[in-house]
C-alpha positions in Angstrom: 69.8 38.1 -3.4 73.7 38.8 -3.3 73.8 42.5 -4.0 77.1 43.8 -5.5 79.0 45.9 -4.9 78.8 45.0 -1.2 77.1 47.8 0.7 75.3 49.2 -2.0 72.0 47.6 -0.9 70.6 46.3 2.2 67.6 44.4 3.8 65.1 46.7 5.3 61.8 46.5 7.5 58.7 46.9 5.2 55.2 45.9 6.9 53.8 46.6 3.3 56.1 43.7 2.1 54.7 40.4 1.3 57.0 39.3 3.8 57.6 42.2 6.3 61.1 43.1 4.8 62.3 44.2 1.3 65.7 44.7 -0.6 66.6 48.4 -1.0 69.2 49.7 -3.8 71.0 52.8 -2.8 73.6 53.2 -5.4 74.3 51.5 -8.4 74.3 47.7 -7.9 72.7 44.2 -9.1 71.0 42.0 -7.3 71.5 38.3 -8.0 69.9 35.2 -7.0 69.5 31.8 -8.6 65.9 30.5 -9.7 65.0 26.3 -10.1 62.4 25.4 -12.2 60.6 22.2 -12.3 59.0 22.8 -15.5 59.0 25.4 -18.2 58.6 28.7 -17.3 56.3 31.6 -19.6 55.9 34.4 -17.0 58.2 36.3 -14.6 57.1 39.6 -12.0 59.3 41.8 -10.0 57.4 43.4 -7.2 59.0 46.4 -7.0 58.6 50.1 -5.6 60.4 53.5 -6.3 61.8 55.9 -4.2 61.1 59.2 -6.3 63.5 62.4 -6.8 64.0 64.2 -9.9 62.7 60.8 -11.5 62.2 57.5 -11.4 64.5 54.5 -10.8 65.3 52.3 -13.1 65.6 48.2 -13.3 67.1 46.2 -16.1 66.2 42.5 -15.5 68.8 40.2 -16.8 68.0 36.0 -16.9 71.0 34.0 -17.5 73.2 37.2 -18.7 70.4 38.3 -21.2 69.2 41.7 -20.3 65.6 42.8 -21.1 65.0 46.6 -21.8 65.5 49.1 -18.8 62.0 49.2 -16.9 61.3 53.1 -15.2 59.9 52.1 -11.5 57.8 55.0 -11.3 55.9 53.8 -8.4 55.8 54.5 -4.7 54.1 52.0 -3.7 54.6 48.1 -4.2 53.6 46.7 -8.0 54.2 43.7 -10.0 56.3 44.2 -13.2 55.7 41.3 -15.6 57.8 40.0 -18.6 57.5 37.0 -20.9 59.6 34.7 -20.5 60.7 31.0 -22.3 62.6 28.9 -19.8 63.2 25.5 -19.7 63.2 23.6 -16.6 66.6 23.3 -14.6 68.7 26.8 -12.9 68.7 30.1 -14.4 70.3 32.8 -13.1 68.1 36.3 -12.6 70.2 39.7 -12.3 68.3 43.2 -11.6 70.7 46.0 -12.2 69.7 49.7 -10.9 72.1 52.2 -12.5 70.4 55.3 -11.7 70.9 56.4 -8.3 70.6 59.7 -7.0 71.3 61.5 -3.6 71.3 65.1 -3.0 70.4 66.6 0.7 67.0 65.1 1.8 66.5 64.0 -2.2 67.4 60.7 -2.8 66.5 58.4 -5.6 66.2 54.3 -4.8 64.8 51.2 -5.7 63.0 48.5 -3.4 62.5 44.6 -4.3 60.0 42.4 -3.0 59.4 39.6 -4.4 60.1 37.4 -7.8 57.4 35.1 -8.8 57.3 33.0 -12.3 54.9 31.3 -13.9 55.6 27.6 -15.0 53.5 24.7 -17.3 52.6 27.5 -20.2 54.7 25.7 -22.5 54.0 22.0 -21.5 50.5 21.9 -23.1 49.1 19.6 -26.2 50.6 21.7 -29.4 52.6 24.1 -27.2 55.5 24.9 -28.7 59.0 26.3 -27.6 62.3 26.9 -29.1 64.9 28.7 -27.0 68.0 27.9 -29.9 70.2 25.8 -27.5 73.1 24.5 -29.5 76.4 25.0 -30.3 77.8 27.6 -32.4 77.1 27.6 -36.1 75.3 25.1 -35.9 71.4 25.0 -37.7 68.2 25.5 -35.5 66.1 22.5 -34.9 64.5 20.4 -37.8 61.8 19.6 -35.5 60.6 23.3 -35.6 62.0 25.1 -38.6 62.9 24.7 -42.4 64.1 27.0 -45.1 62.5 29.3 -48.3 65.3 29.1 -50.7 66.2 31.1 -53.8 65.6 34.5 -55.1 61.7 35.2 -54.2 62.5 38.5 -55.5 58.6 39.4 -55.3 58.7 43.4 -55.1 61.5 44.2 -56.4 63.7 42.2 -53.7 67.5 41.6 -54.1 68.1 38.3 -52.0 68.8 34.9 -52.9 67.6 33.3 -49.3 69.8 30.2 -48.9 70.3 27.2 -46.2 73.8 27.8 -45.7 75.0 28.6 -42.0 76.3 31.9 -43.2 72.6 33.1 -43.3 71.0 31.1 -40.6 72.4 30.1 -37.5 72.6 29.5 -33.8 75.1 31.8 -31.8 76.1 29.0 -29.2 74.7 31.6 -26.8 70.8 30.8 -26.9 70.3 32.8 -29.8 69.2 32.4 -33.4 70.9 34.2 -36.0 69.6 35.4 -39.4 72.1 37.1 -41.6 71.7 39.2 -44.7 75.3 39.5 -46.7 76.2 41.7 -49.4 78.9 39.7 -51.7 81.0 39.8 -55.0 78.2 38.5 -57.2 74.9 40.0 -54.8 73.0 39.4 -51.8 72.3 36.3 -49.8 69.7 36.2 -46.8 68.2 34.0 -44.5 64.5 32.9 -44.5 63.1 30.2 -41.9 59.5 28.6 -41.7 57.6 26.7 -39.7 55.6 25.4 -42.4 54.5 21.5 -42.0 55.9 21.5 -38.5 53.9 24.3 -36.6 50.7 25.5 -37.2 48.8 28.0 -35.7 45.2 28.2 -35.8 44.2 30.2 -31.9 46.2 30.9 -29.4 49.1 33.2 -29.1 52.3 33.1 -30.8 55.6 35.0 -30.5 59.3 35.5 -30.6 61.5 37.9 -28.8 63.8 39.5 -31.3 66.8 42.0 -31.8 65.5 43.7 -35.3 68.5 44.8 -37.8 68.1 48.4 -39.3 69.1 49.8 -42.4 68.9 51.5 -45.9 67.2 48.5 -48.1 67.2 46.4 -45.2 63.3 44.6 -44.5 63.5 42.1 -41.5 59.9 40.7 -41.2 58.0 38.5 -38.7 54.6 37.0 -40.4 52.7 34.4 -40.7 51.3 32.8 -44.1 48.0 30.5 -44.2 49.7 27.0 -44.4 46.9 26.3 -47.7 49.0 28.8 -49.9 50.0 25.9 -52.2 46.8 25.3 -53.2 44.7 27.8 -53.0 47.0 30.8 -53.5 48.1 33.7 -52.4 45.8 36.3 -50.8 43.1 33.6 -50.4 45.5 31.9 -48.0 45.7 34.8 -45.9 48.8 36.7 -44.4 49.2 37.9 -40.8 52.4 40.3 -40.8 53.1 40.9 -37.2 55.9 43.1 -37.5 57.4 44.6 -40.8 60.3 47.0 -41.0 60.6 48.3 -44.3 61.5 52.2 -43.8 64.7 51.5 -41.0 63.9 50.1 -37.6 62.0 53.4 -36.5 59.0 53.1 -38.5 56.8 49.7 -37.8 53.8 48.1 -40.2 51.6 45.5 -38.5 49.3 44.4 -41.6 46.1 41.7 -42.6 46.3 40.8 -45.9 42.9 38.9 -47.2 41.2 38.1 -50.7 38.5 40.5 -52.4 34.8 39.1 -52.7 35.0 40.9 -56.4 38.1 42.3 -56.9 37.5 46.2 -57.9 38.7 47.5 -60.7 42.1 48.7 -60.6 42.7 47.5 -57.0 45.5 45.2 -56.0 45.2 41.3 -55.4 44.6 41.4 -51.6 43.3 44.2 -49.3 44.9 45.6 -46.4 44.1 46.5 -42.8 46.9 47.2 -40.3 48.5 49.7 -38.6 51.7 51.8 -39.2 54.2 54.6 -37.7 57.0 55.8 -35.5 58.5 53.9 -33.2 61.7 54.0 -30.9 64.6 52.2 -32.5 63.7 48.7 -32.7 67.3 47.6 -33.6 69.3 48.9 -30.2 67.5 46.1 -28.1 65.3 42.6 -27.6 61.3 42.9 -27.6 58.7 40.8 -27.7 56.7 40.8 -30.9 53.4 38.6 -30.4 49.8 37.7 -31.8 46.9 36.3 -30.3 44.4 34.8 -33.0 40.2 33.7 -32.1 37.5 33.6 -33.5 36.6 36.8 -35.7 39.5 38.8 -34.3 43.4 39.3 -34.6 45.4 41.1 -32.0 49.0 42.1 -32.7 51.2 43.7 -30.2 55.1 44.5 -28.9 55.9 43.9 -25.2 53.1 44.7 -23.5 51.6 47.1 -26.0 48.9 46.5 -28.0 49.7 47.8 -31.7 46.3 46.9 -33.2 43.4 44.5 -33.1 41.4 43.2 -36.1 38.0 41.8 -36.2 35.7 40.4 -39.1 33.2 43.3 -38.4 35.5 45.7 -39.9 35.7 44.5 -43.0 33.3 45.8 -46.0 31.3 42.8 -47.8 33.6 42.8 -50.7 36.5 41.6 -48.3 37.0 38.3 -47.1 37.7 37.1 -43.9 40.4 34.3 -43.9 41.1 34.1 -40.5 39.2 31.6 -38.9 39.9 27.9 -38.7 43.1 28.5 -41.2 46.1 26.8 -40.0 48.9 29.5 -40.3 53.0 29.3 -40.1 55.3 31.4 -39.1 58.0 33.2 -41.1 61.3 35.2 -40.3 63.2 36.3 -42.6 65.5 39.3 -43.9 64.7 41.0 -47.5 67.2 43.1 -49.3 66.1 45.9 -52.0 62.4 45.8 -52.3 59.9 48.2 -53.4 59.5 49.4 -49.7 62.8 49.4 -48.4 64.7 50.6 -51.5 68.0 50.1 -52.3 70.8 49.6 -50.2 73.3 52.3 -50.9 77.2 53.6 -48.7 75.2 53.4 -45.4 73.5 50.3 -45.2 75.5 47.9 -42.6 76.8 44.0 -43.2 76.2 41.8 -42.4 72.5 43.1 -41.4 71.8 40.8 -38.5 68.4 39.9 -36.7 69.1 37.7 -33.3 66.0 35.8 -31.9 66.0 34.7 -28.5 62.8 32.9 -28.6 60.3 31.7 -30.3 56.6 29.9 -28.9 53.7 29.3 -29.5 50.6 28.5 -27.0 47.3 27.0 -28.3 44.6 28.6 -27.0 
């Protein structure tokens, strides 16, 4: 690795490191190297340890200039810090930034780096999908994977008109997908991308790395809908909400919606099981949102944290589990002014922007 500025770090002997030596970063520094991949990569691991003093050192990993969330290296022995990635074959630039050094007397905070390990091959299997949104700025996402829902779709009091315009959905030219909700002179427009008829998930893991918008009346979501919705209707098709943020980006919902065997008097058409609660602001950085489906179980999470595990055994005898052997397609959208998020007001930022770094599906 090349360290900048020069002198901010050095290689030192360490018999516990994998090669008998490690790279130490002593002051504010960035260590950079190139990674050559012969096949797509699905995960990356950095072996690191910290020298602790009044807190742990923090490392921020960036791949091709895109930074992940800072990670506290709170162990004084070597440990692997792993992250999900979606890298195509070729050469990529990896950097590790150390930004919180401290030194006073015999007390110092420093970061040690041992090795970088890349896991390849996970996106090359039959039925696997990876879209890292490479393309010219202002162009539409790949029609191989994506289609558009357009029109009012004004259920739950929503105000937006979904379009297929590049004003609402486009690539940014830097490897990101942009979905934007706009306030216009005649109302609100937004984007709703779907993989319907193109990417259907049964068992496996579906995930996306997203930076969410936030604002009064803004409700971004990443969710799945049963592919048979047009024939059996909702909620018989089933719905899995990986992430909904109707109350700003600091309060989350993950939910499964399914049908009743016999709808109770006064009940809504669907039953719901899920989790909700406060969360660190999801609009300040990218996070990986994922769902893992297997027979009788749906697990939903963010980054390395599981938010909810839902099983067929959790249901009552009057609730139908419709999530086994059920193809489902993905939806990415921003709704405006629904019953949960309320109406936009003077504090609402426009445009409201969702950035998607990558989308992937790895079948079981």
